[in-house]
N, C-alpha and C positions, 0 to 999 in steps of 0.2 A: 727702768722703769724707778720713781721718786713721788713720794707721799705728798700729797700739798695741803699748803690751808686756801680756802677760796672765800674772800671777803662777800658777803650778801646782805642786802636790805630788804625788808618787804615793802619798800616802798619804792623800790628803784625803777629807773624809768626804761632798762634795759631788758632784755627780754628772756631772764632768770625765772625758772623753773626749777627749785633746785631737786626735785625730784626726775628732771627729766634732762636738763638742759644748763649750762650757765656760758653768760654771753662778756664776752673780754677783747679788749682790742689789741691789734698786734702786735704791742710793746709786749706781751708775756705770750706770745703766742709758743717759742722757745720752750719756756716753765712749762707749759702746760703741755705741751706734747709730750715732755719728759715724763708725764703721769699718766700716759695713755696706759691702760690695764694697771693701773696700782689706783688706792684709795687715798681718797681727797677729803677733809674735815671742813667744815662750812661754819663761818663765823660771823657773826653782826659788829660791824665797827660802833668804837663807841657813841658817835653822832648817828648815829641808828637806831639805838635801843640798847637792855641792860643783858641782853642773853650773851655775851662771849659767843661759847663754841656751841653748837647745837643738835649738827647731825654731820651724816656721813654718806657718802657714796664714792661709786667705782665708777672712775672714770673710760667710756669704752672706746671713742673715737672723737677726735677733731674736724669740723668741717668749716667752711667760711658761709658766715651769715649771708644768706641770698637779699637778704633786705634793707643791709648797713654796710658800706664801703667799706674797708678799712677793720670789721670786727667780727669774731669769729664766736662758735658756737662747740662748747666742750658738752658732746654728747652722754648721758650716764647710762651705766648698765641696767636695763631694765633689771627691778626687783632689788637693785644694791642698796638704795635709799632707804635711809633710817635714820628717823630722830632720836636724838640724846634721852635716858627715861629724866635725866637733871642737866640743865644746863650746864654747864662750865665756865664758872668765872672766871674774867680774862687773867685774874691773877691767883695764887696758890699764896696764903702766906707773904704776900705782898710780894712777891716775885712770878714775871711770866713764866707760862708754861715753856714758853719758846727762847731758845739762848739767843736767838738772833734779835731776840727785843730786849734784853737785856744789858746791862752796863754792867761793867768789869767787878760791882761792888754788888751786884745781884737785882739793882734795882731796875724800874723800868725806863727802856727809852723813852725819849719825845720825840715824836716827828719821823719822819726817815720811812725805817721799814715799815712800822705800825699802819702806815697809809697806803703801801702796796696792795693791790688788790689779789695775788697770787703769789703765794710766799713756799719755797722748800720748808717741807718738813722732816727732820730726822725719824728713823723707826722709833727708836726711842722714846720721842717725844710724843711721836701721832700714837703707841701704846699708851702712854702713860692719861692721856687727854680721853681716848675712846675710854679704857678701863674707870676715869672716873666722871663718864657720862652714863654708862651703859656697863653699871657692878656686874661682875661674874655670877653673883648668886641671884639675880634677879629673876629667875622662875622660882626659888627657894622663898624670897620678899614675897613676891606675890600669893604665892600658897598660905602664907604663913599670915598675911596681910589681916583675913578677919578672925586668926585663934590658928591653933596648932594645926598642920597643915594632915589630909589622911594619908601620906604617902610616907615609904618608911625611910627613915634617916639616912641623909649622903652624908659620906663622907666628902669632905671639901676638897676641890679639886680645880685649880686654877688653869681655866682652858688658855688656849693662843687666844688672842683678839680676834685673828680673821675667820678660826674657827667659828667663834661665836657671832660673828657680821653674818653670816652664810649658814647657819645653823635657823631653820625652819619653827621648830618648837621655841629658841629663843626669839626668833623674830615676832612670832604670833603675840606674845606676853609681852614683849615692848609695845609691840604694836595696841592691844589692849588697854595698856595701860595710859597709853598716850590719850586714845580717844573717851577713854571714858573720864578722864579726868579734864579733859576738854571741853565735852558736853557737861559737867559736874555730874556724872554718874545718871544723867535724865534721858529719856528716852526723847529723841529728836520729834518723833511723830506723834506720840501718844500725850507726851509734857509730863510723865509720870516719872518719879524717882521712888521706883521699888527696892525695899533690902528684904532678906529673907530673915530667919529668925535669928541667925549668928551675925545678920549685921551686910551679909555681902551684897554687894549689886547686885539686881537681877537682869543687867542690861549686857547685851554683845557689843563687841565691835562688829562692824559691819565692814567692808571694802565695799565700794563702790564700783571701780572694776575690779573682778578678781586677778591676783596675784599671778596665776595661770593663763591670765588671758592679760600681761603685760602690763596690771596694775600694779601700783607699789605700795609700800608700808607709810606711806605721809596719813600725818594727819587730815590732809586735804582731800584723802581719798577714802575717808571713813566716815561712818554716820553711827551713832551710836541708837541702839533700837533695841526694842523690848523682842521675846523671844518670838512671837507668832510675826509681831511687824519684819524682823530679820528673815523670817520663811518667805512671808510675802515680796520683800523686797526682791530677795536672790530669785525670785520667780516670776517675777516680771508683772505680777499682780500692782504693785503701785511704785512709783517714780518721783522723781521733782525737777520742778521746770526751774529755769533762770532764776526765776525770781523768786524761789525757794516756795511757792506753793507747790502742796502735796498731791501728787496726778496715781486715779485711780482709776483701774481699768474695771470699768461698768457692765462689761458683759460677763466677765468673771464673779467680782467683788457685790456681793448685795448692799444695797444701800446701809440695811441698818447694821452690817457687821461695821463697815467702814466709820459709820459714825457714830459707832461706841470704841472703835480703837482711833481713831483719828483726833488730835486736839482741836478744839473748834473753832480755833483761825483758819484751819486749814492750810498753814504753812509751818516751816521747821522751826523749831525751838532753837536757836542755834548757839553756838558759843560765845562767851562775851567778849574775847579775843577776835577778831575780823583776822587775825592769821590765820585762824582753824577752819575757817568757814571752807565746805567742800568747794572747790575748784569746776567753774562752771566746763571744762573741757571732760572731766571727770562725769558728771551728772549728765552731760550731752552723749556719753559714748553710753552710759546705761539707758537712757531711752531709748537710743537708735539700735542697740545691740541686745536689750533684756525684756524692756519695757512692752508687754502684750505678744512677745513671740516665746514664751516657754511653754511647752504644754503639761498639762496637770495630771496628774498619774496618782489616783487614788482618792482618798477622801481629804479636805481640806480641814484645818484646825476647827473651824466654827461648826464643823457637820458633825 
């Protein structure tokens, strides 16, 4: 096994869906097969945008792309994809993170290795990049973001990178931070940006397809929702169409309730960056597997 860097651009003409699969040609087959069972870092090439290194995922298997001769798909382990809390720039102090991209004088090489869609990544470089993108103390940062946290002080402890990547509490914090920031701390269905007395946002980060049902921690599998709308979404009382109009289970939700809770346009208030819009496959999954199918037990919040 070996760790890899995978080049990805949001406007790719190939079948890349970072939290699910990576599409690549035969020339990289041997390199990607060596990465099966190990982690890969996603990297945005210079001509595609400014992000640099932006996410990590674990490669589960490699299969032929049945729709395109000579191409293959690296399938990501469900639930392994995680976007960095902050994008890691291509250079740190003017020097590349990857020795393979560095000249003898430490300056970036031009062309060549930088153009490779798949690059091998030494363990130490992988660790340094992930630590820069996903700080070890992310949970403490979030807890203290709007004032001192209520928990007892924690003695600093640098956890191994892989332990952090598979920790559900850590991933929940990382997901919540990315989704709420993507929606500018505004509920996607009510359009309201509410904060409590201490300035803490009163908006949740909801998974469209739950993690326990093979959903990912990608922002594209998330919606920023108020507490009540989150409850309704998880119970299938509301959903979202492909055109981002909000669907309401009219036999369960009184119109006067939905009219008060949902933005007047009846459509999601989406992130400015289209790369963060909910993926159509995730919305479709919710409509087909949750919307109108969950039995309600007990009183609804409006009763």
